[in-house]
C-alpha positions in Angstrom: -32.1 123.4 124.8 -30.9 120.0 125.4 -27.2 118.7 125.0 -26.4 115.2 123.9 -23.7 113.9 126.2 -23.4 110.1 125.5 -25.1 107.7 123.0 -25.1 103.9 122.9 -25.5 101.9 119.7 -26.6 98.5 119.4 -27.0 96.9 115.8 -29.4 94.1 115.4 -29.2 92.1 112.1 -32.6 90.0 111.2 -33.1 87.6 108.6 -36.7 86.4 107.8 -38.1 88.0 110.9 -35.5 86.4 113.2 -32.7 87.9 115.1 -29.3 86.6 113.8 -27.1 88.7 115.2 -26.6 91.3 118.1 -23.7 93.6 118.4 -23.8 95.8 121.7 -22.6 99.3 122.5 -19.1 97.8 123.1 -18.7 96.3 119.4 -19.1 92.7 121.1 -21.4 90.1 119.7 -24.1 89.0 122.4 -25.1 85.6 123.1 -27.6 84.1 121.1 -29.4 83.0 124.4 -30.6 86.9 124.7 -32.1 87.4 121.7 -35.4 86.4 122.1 -36.7 89.2 124.2 -35.1 92.0 121.8 -36.4 90.0 118.7 -39.9 90.1 119.9 -39.6 93.7 120.9 -38.1 95.1 117.8 -40.5 93.1 115.7 -43.6 94.3 117.6 -41.9 97.9 117.4 -41.3 97.9 113.5 -44.8 96.5 112.7 -46.4 99.2 114.8 -44.3 102.0 113.0 -45.2 100.3 109.7 -48.9 100.3 110.2 -48.7 103.8 111.6 -46.9 105.2 108.6 -49.5 103.5 106.4 -52.3 104.9 108.4 -54.4 107.9 107.7 -53.9 109.3 111.4 -51.6 112.5 111.7 -49.3 111.1 114.5 -48.5 107.7 115.9 -47.2 106.8 119.2 -44.2 104.3 119.9 -44.5 101.6 122.7 -43.9 103.2 126.3 -41.8 100.2 127.3 -38.0 100.6 126.5 -35.4 97.9 126.6 
């Protein structure tokens, strides 16, 4: 059995498929110059998740790349 020792929480706020605010695990706003990579990753991830949820396949897989 596993035990969770530590968790990190980041909050990402989107508007019209654009990342508009990112609050990191220290509750600090991240500079907007760092948004593009995360924006691309999470929009792609959510698109794949929605497509998988709507498909008739019994399982779906998450992208292997983790940020």
